[in-house]
KETIDREN-836240 format. One record per residue (C-alpha): residue in one letter; residue number from 1; x, y, z. Coordinates in steps of 0.001 Angstrom, whole numbers. Layout:
<sites>
type:A | seq:NUM | x:X | y:Y | z:Z $
...
</sites>
This chain:
<sites>
type:M | seq:1 | x:-153 | y:141 | z:-40 $
type:Y | seq:2 | x:2837 | y:2471 | z:507 $
type:P | seq:3 | x:3542 | y:3072 | z:-3154 $
type:Y | seq:4 | x:-155 | y:3764 | z:-3691 $
type:I | seq:5 | x:-428 | y:6101 | z:-589 $
type:M | seq:6 | x:2620 | y:7897 | z:-1784 $
type:N | seq:7 | x:1483 | y:8462 | z:-5221 $
type:F | seq:8 | x:-1857 | y:9646 | z:-4096 $
type:L | seq:9 | x:-219 | y:12206 | z:-1654 $
type:R | seq:10 | x:1888 | y:13641 | z:-4566 $
type:S | seq:11 | x:-1030 | y:14191 | z:-6716 $
type:L | seq:12 | x:-2299 | y:16710 | z:-4035 $
type:N | seq:13 | x:-1660 | y:20142 | z:-5916 $
type:A | seq:14 | x:-1908 | y:22100 | z:-2678 $
type:S | seq:15 | x:983 | y:20317 | z:-1208 $
type:T | seq:16 | x:3220 | y:20839 | z:-4151 $
type:D | seq:17 | x:2298 | y:24292 | z:-5313 $
type:N | seq:18 | x:4358 | y:27174 | z:-4001 $
type:N | seq:19 | x:1565 | y:29766 | z:-4543 $
type:F | seq:20 | x:-599 | y:27880 | z:-2311 $
type:W | seq:21 | x:1983 | y:28136 | z:521 $
type:R | seq:22 | x:2969 | y:31697 | z:-500 $
type:V | seq:23 | x:-569 | y:33066 | z:91 $
type:G | seq:24 | x:-668 | y:31258 | z:3447 $
type:G | seq:25 | x:-1373 | y:27579 | z:2956 $
type:Y | seq:26 | x:-4346 | y:25970 | z:4874 $
type:S | seq:27 | x:-4620 | y:28755 | z:7332 $
type:Y | seq:28 | x:-5478 | y:31049 | z:4409 $
type:E | seq:29 | x:-7823 | y:28468 | z:3147 $
type:I | seq:30 | x:-9703 | y:28500 | z:6550 $
type:S | seq:31 | x:-9786 | y:32240 | z:6649 $
type:N | seq:32 | x:-11228 | y:32436 | z:3150 $
type:Q | seq:33 | x:-14050 | y:29970 | z:4184 $
type:V | seq:34 | x:-14891 | y:32077 | z:7129 $
type:K | seq:35 | x:-15212 | y:35189 | z:5116 $
type:F | seq:36 | x:-17791 | y:33289 | z:2987 $
type:L | seq:37 | x:-19701 | y:31848 | z:5807 $
type:G | seq:38 | x:-19505 | y:34619 | z:8288 $
type:M | seq:39 | x:-17570 | y:34331 | z:11487 $
type:W | seq:40 | x:-20809 | y:33507 | z:13618 $
type:L | seq:41 | x:-21804 | y:30874 | z:11435 $
type:A | seq:42 | x:-18270 | y:29078 | z:11277 $
type:V | seq:43 | x:-18351 | y:29288 | z:15184 $
type:A | seq:44 | x:-21750 | y:27743 | z:15271 $
type:M | seq:45 | x:-20655 | y:24719 | z:13158 $
type:V | seq:46 | x:-17424 | y:24358 | z:15231 $
type:V | seq:47 | x:-19878 | y:24164 | z:18254 $
type:G | seq:48 | x:-21950 | y:21712 | z:16415 $
type:I | seq:49 | x:-19212 | y:19272 | z:15619 $
type:L | seq:50 | x:-17774 | y:19420 | z:19185 $
type:G | seq:51 | x:-21414 | y:19144 | z:20665 $
type:G | seq:52 | x:-22132 | y:16203 | z:18376 $
type:I | seq:53 | x:-19127 | y:14492 | z:19329 $
type:I | seq:54 | x:-19815 | y:14715 | z:23020 $
type:N | seq:55 | x:-23464 | y:13724 | z:22632 $
type:K | seq:56 | x:-23580 | y:9813 | z:22550 $
type:K | seq:57 | x:-26645 | y:9902 | z:20221 $
type:S | seq:58 | x:-24826 | y:12060 | z:17615 $
type:R | seq:59 | x:-21275 | y:10947 | z:17879 $
type:K | seq:60 | x:-21312 | y:8546 | z:14865 $
type:F | seq:61 | x:-22932 | y:11319 | z:12728 $
type:A | seq:62 | x:-20329 | y:13979 | z:13901 $
type:I | seq:63 | x:-17656 | y:11781 | z:13220 $
type:F | seq:64 | x:-18815 | y:10899 | z:9570 $
type:T | seq:65 | x:-19221 | y:14655 | z:9142 $
type:I | seq:66 | x:-15615 | y:15292 | z:9957 $
type:I | seq:67 | x:-14419 | y:12528 | z:7828 $
type:H | seq:68 | x:-16822 | y:13790 | z:4988 $
type:G | seq:69 | x:-15296 | y:17494 | z:5272 $
type:I | seq:70 | x:-11425 | y:16183 | z:5360 $
type:S | seq:71 | x:-12064 | y:13752 | z:2403 $
type:T | seq:72 | x:-13660 | y:16594 | z:472 $
type:L | seq:73 | x:-10745 | y:18929 | z:781 $
type:I | seq:74 | x:-8247 | y:16197 | z:-234 $
type:L | seq:75 | x:-10054 | y:14987 | z:-3088 $
type:F | seq:76 | x:-10590 | y:18694 | z:-4168 $
type:H | seq:77 | x:-6852 | y:19657 | z:-3627 $
type:M | seq:78 | x:-5733 | y:16941 | z:-5935 $
type:Q | seq:79 | x:-6741 | y:19081 | z:-8587 $
type:V | seq:80 | x:-7134 | y:22595 | z:-7506 $
type:T | seq:81 | x:-5153 | y:24548 | z:-5133 $
type:L | seq:82 | x:-7451 | y:27001 | z:-3523 $
type:V | seq:83 | x:-10946 | y:26655 | z:-2720 $
type:S | seq:84 | x:-12185 | y:30059 | z:-4112 $
type:F | seq:85 | x:-15614 | y:31634 | z:-3939 $
type:N | seq:86 | x:-17007 | y:29733 | z:-6996 $
type:H | seq:87 | x:-15416 | y:26455 | z:-5775 $
type:S | seq:88 | x:-16820 | y:26729 | z:-2413 $
type:L | seq:89 | x:-19973 | y:24882 | z:-3580 $
type:V | seq:90 | x:-18021 | y:21573 | z:-3156 $
type:M | seq:91 | x:-18055 | y:22238 | z:645 $
type:M | seq:92 | x:-21790 | y:22922 | z:929 $
type:P | seq:93 | x:-22954 | y:19220 | z:1893 $
type:F | seq:94 | x:-20193 | y:19496 | z:4631 $
type:Y | seq:95 | x:-21593 | y:22776 | z:5784 $
type:I | seq:96 | x:-25200 | y:21477 | z:5697 $
type:L | seq:97 | x:-24160 | y:18318 | z:7863 $
type:C | seq:98 | x:-22444 | y:20598 | z:10383 $
type:I | seq:99 | x:-25774 | y:23024 | z:10514 $
type:C | seq:100 | x:-27862 | y:19986 | z:11226 $
type:L | seq:101 | x:-25550 | y:18982 | z:14002 $
type:T | seq:102 | x:-25688 | y:22476 | z:15493 $
type:V | seq:103 | x:-29422 | y:22535 | z:15216 $
type:Y | seq:104 | x:-29735 | y:19096 | z:16810 $
type:I | seq:105 | x:-27515 | y:20118 | z:19705 $
type:I | seq:106 | x:-29536 | y:23065 | z:20347 $
type:V | seq:107 | x:-33099 | y:21708 | z:20251 $
type:N | seq:108 | x:-31845 | y:18847 | z:22576 $
type:L | seq:109 | x:-30417 | y:20889 | z:25306 $
type:N | seq:110 | x:-31661 | y:20162 | z:28706 $
type:D | seq:111 | x:-32963 | y:23573 | z:29331 $
type:K | seq:112 | x:-35672 | y:24322 | z:27142 $
type:V | seq:113 | x:-35625 | y:27973 | z:27753 $
type:I | seq:114 | x:-31884 | y:28356 | z:26621 $
type:S | seq:115 | x:-32727 | y:25953 | z:23778 $
type:K | seq:116 | x:-35649 | y:28147 | z:22394 $
type:L | seq:117 | x:-33551 | y:31212 | z:22817 $
type:M | seq:118 | x:-30512 | y:29960 | z:21061 $
type:Y | seq:119 | x:-32751 | y:28546 | z:18310 $
type:A | seq:120 | x:-34474 | y:32020 | z:17975 $
type:A | seq:121 | x:-30966 | y:33575 | z:17816 $
type:T | seq:122 | x:-29631 | y:31155 | z:15188 $
type:V | seq:123 | x:-32800 | y:31800 | z:12882 $
type:C | seq:124 | x:-32346 | y:35595 | z:13238 $
type:L | seq:125 | x:-28646 | y:35448 | z:12720 $
type:S | seq:126 | x:-29193 | y:33263 | z:9459 $
type:L | seq:127 | x:-31752 | y:35733 | z:8158 $
type:L | seq:128 | x:-29315 | y:38599 | z:8980 $
type:N | seq:129 | x:-26436 | y:36632 | z:6964 $
type:I | seq:130 | x:-28780 | y:36306 | z:3912 $
type:A | seq:131 | x:-29950 | y:39734 | z:3793 $
type:F | seq:132 | x:-26319 | y:41216 | z:4251 $
type:A | seq:133 | x:-25273 | y:38792 | z:1347 $
type:I | seq:134 | x:-28004 | y:40477 | z:-801 $
type:F | seq:135 | x:-27567 | y:44165 | z:209 $
type:G | seq:136 | x:-23952 | y:44267 | z:444 $
type:A | seq:137 | x:-21686 | y:42685 | z:3151 $
type:S | seq:138 | x:-18316 | y:44450 | z:2310 $
type:Y | seq:139 | x:-19013 | y:47257 | z:4763 $
type:L | seq:140 | x:-20000 | y:44991 | z:7573 $
type:P | seq:141 | x:-18171 | y:43287 | z:10489 $
type:S | seq:142 | x:-16714 | y:40073 | z:9840 $
type:V | seq:143 | x:-19264 | y:38511 | z:12129 $
type:F | seq:144 | x:-21504 | y:38079 | z:8963 $
type:T | seq:145 | x:-20591 | y:36855 | z:5330 $
type:Q | seq:146 | x:-18200 | y:39226 | z:3494 $
type:I | seq:147 | x:-19623 | y:38118 | z:109 $
type:S | seq:148 | x:-21994 | y:40197 | z:-1618 $
type:L | seq:149 | x:-24369 | y:38496 | z:-3857 $
type:V | seq:150 | x:-25386 | y:41730 | z:-5842 $
type:M | seq:151 | x:-22911 | y:43752 | z:-7674 $
type:P | seq:152 | x:-23325 | y:47615 | z:-7155 $
type:H | seq:153 | x:-25401 | y:49448 | z:-9860 $
type:S | seq:154 | x:-22327 | y:51699 | z:-10831 $
type:Q | seq:155 | x:-20143 | y:48743 | z:-11544 $
type:T | seq:156 | x:-22852 | y:47051 | z:-13512 $
type:I | seq:157 | x:-22913 | y:50107 | z:-15723 $
type:Q | seq:158 | x:-19419 | y:50160 | z:-16439 $
type:I | seq:159 | x:-19198 | y:46377 | z:-17057 $
type:R | seq:160 | x:-22040 | y:46586 | z:-19592 $
type:N | seq:161 | x:-20229 | y:49721 | z:-21187 $
type:V | seq:162 | x:-17152 | y:47580 | z:-21734 $
type:A | seq:163 | x:-18967 | y:44618 | z:-22840 $
type:N | seq:164 | x:-20674 | y:46722 | z:-25575 $
type:W | seq:165 | x:-17654 | y:48244 | z:-26628 $
type:I | seq:166 | x:-16196 | y:44914 | z:-27231 $
type:T | seq:167 | x:-19163 | y:43950 | z:-29154 $
type:N | seq:168 | x:-19057 | y:47167 | z:-31429 $
type:N | seq:169 | x:-15335 | y:47357 | z:-31824 $
type:C | seq:170 | x:-13926 | y:43703 | z:-32177 $
type:G | seq:171 | x:-14633 | y:41710 | z:-35296 $
type:E | seq:172 | x:-15186 | y:37848 | z:-35532 $
type:D | seq:173 | x:-11388 | y:37075 | z:-35465 $
type:D | seq:174 | x:-10593 | y:39630 | z:-32639 $
type:Q | seq:175 | x:-10120 | y:38272 | z:-29142 $
type:V | seq:176 | x:-9971 | y:40174 | z:-25976 $
type:Y | seq:177 | x:-8342 | y:38730 | z:-22911 $
type:F | seq:178 | x:-9078 | y:40068 | z:-19340 $
type:I | seq:179 | x:-6246 | y:39193 | z:-16873 $
type:P | seq:180 | x:-7944 | y:39237 | z:-13323 $
type:H | seq:181 | x:-9947 | y:36219 | z:-12489 $
type:G | seq:182 | x:-11233 | y:36847 | z:-9071 $
type:F | seq:183 | x:-14239 | y:38728 | z:-7552 $
type:P | seq:184 | x:-15919 | y:40925 | z:-8144 $
type:Y | seq:185 | x:-13988 | y:41406 | z:-11461 $
type:N | seq:186 | x:-13445 | y:38326 | z:-14057 $
type:P | seq:187 | x:-14268 | y:37516 | z:-17566 $
type:D | seq:188 | x:-17657 | y:36041 | z:-16803 $
type:V | seq:189 | x:-19089 | y:39055 | z:-15400 $
type:F | seq:190 | x:-18353 | y:40674 | z:-18918 $
type:R | seq:191 | x:-19435 | y:37575 | z:-20858 $
type:Y | seq:192 | x:-22856 | y:37533 | z:-19229 $
type:I | seq:193 | x:-23655 | y:41052 | z:-18464 $
type:N | seq:194 | x:-26024 | y:41251 | z:-21579 $
type:M | seq:195 | x:-27710 | y:37878 | z:-21383 $
type:P | seq:196 | x:-29458 | y:36522 | z:-23461 $
type:D | seq:197 | x:-27122 | y:38132 | z:-25856 $
type:R | seq:198 | x:-24049 | y:36048 | z:-25958 $
type:T | seq:199 | x:-22056 | y:38077 | z:-28499 $
type:V | seq:200 | x:-19307 | y:38889 | z:-26099 $
type:M | seq:201 | x:-18643 | y:35103 | z:-25127 $
type:N | seq:202 | x:-17267 | y:34713 | z:-28682 $
type:K | seq:203 | x:-14886 | y:37581 | z:-28316 $
type:M | seq:204 | x:-13739 | y:37305 | z:-24797 $
type:S | seq:205 | x:-11574 | y:34413 | z:-23527 $
type:Y | seq:206 | x:-12612 | y:32442 | z:-20282 $
type:G | seq:207 | x:-8871 | y:33568 | z:-19164 $
type:S | seq:208 | x:-8296 | y:30980 | z:-16409 $
type:A | seq:209 | x:-6899 | y:27392 | z:-16314 $
type:V | seq:210 | x:-6654 | y:24581 | z:-13754 $
type:F | seq:211 | x:-3350 | y:22719 | z:-15207 $
type:G | seq:212 | x:-4062 | y:19319 | z:-15771 $
type:N | seq:213 | x:-7560 | y:19930 | z:-16411 $
type:H | seq:214 | x:-7788 | y:22850 | z:-18871 $
type:A | seq:215 | x:-5668 | y:23642 | z:-21904 $
type:F | seq:216 | x:-3269 | y:26617 | z:-21378 $
type:P | seq:217 | x:-5044 | y:29792 | z:-21890 $
type:T | seq:218 | x:-3009 | y:30690 | z:-25188 $
type:Q | seq:219 | x:-5260 | y:33503 | z:-26015 $
type:L | seq:220 | x:-3162 | y:35766 | z:-23742 $
type:F | seq:221 | x:-551 | y:35930 | z:-26415 $
type:D | seq:222 | x:-2521 | y:36299 | z:-29726 $
type:S | seq:223 | x:-5491 | y:38527 | z:-28314 $
type:R | seq:224 | x:-6022 | y:41917 | z:-29860 $
type:Y | seq:225 | x:-6881 | y:43618 | z:-26731 $
type:V | seq:226 | x:-5725 | y:42882 | z:-23170 $
type:L | seq:227 | x:-8013 | y:44362 | z:-20266 $
type:T | seq:228 | x:-7336 | y:44832 | z:-16534 $
type:S | seq:229 | x:-9346 | y:46621 | z:-13769 $
type:V | seq:230 | x:-8669 | y:48853 | z:-10858 $
type:P | seq:231 | x:-8319 | y:47070 | z:-8386 $
type:S | seq:232 | x:-6811 | y:44363 | z:-10527 $
type:A | seq:233 | x:-8945 | y:41767 | z:-8423 $
type:N | seq:234 | x:-10034 | y:41190 | z:-4835 $
type:I | seq:235 | x:-9628 | y:37418 | z:-4712 $
type:V | seq:236 | x:-11094 | y:35796 | z:-1756 $
</sites>
């Protein structure tokens, strides 16, 4: 089994990619996920796991949840180095299991008054987390999610203007390459801004590649225009 295990470990991109360790490694990964979730929800999940381990009835489920989360990260890191905003969907089953554990522990507390208060607080905080994500979380304390699901109207206008410029000024053989691939700016926001009109998609390259899975983005070298943004990207 030793050769098999060593070959498996060598296939983990995160363990061999210098960029992964340069930005902070797994500590950076955890801090990123806390930004996505919000500090209060991350703490609630940890409490749920610890409480699940302590509670005999939920101990097996808690252990299964931990194994699920670790194995998901290991398998994901075989191909991708960092779990960015769009990649975090792979962690959703693990987070749902953690939330189920947290709710189970709360509703089964011996003190029913405290149980009801904690349940009500959890529901309120969850609704606030959703509201802040919709109406903009970048100006709020890190206790809530730092991801905004709605782009500011001023940015939407600028992105649409750029997309329209590409449509009007680039021919069928002209390609545009956009360098940052982060959040909120990346090629996709320009490619989909005028949906259902897909004209820009044929003129702007995707601009990102996971080596081993995607072809190298050679469009960078033969594009007629190369675009960037200020700030270049807020990659989280």
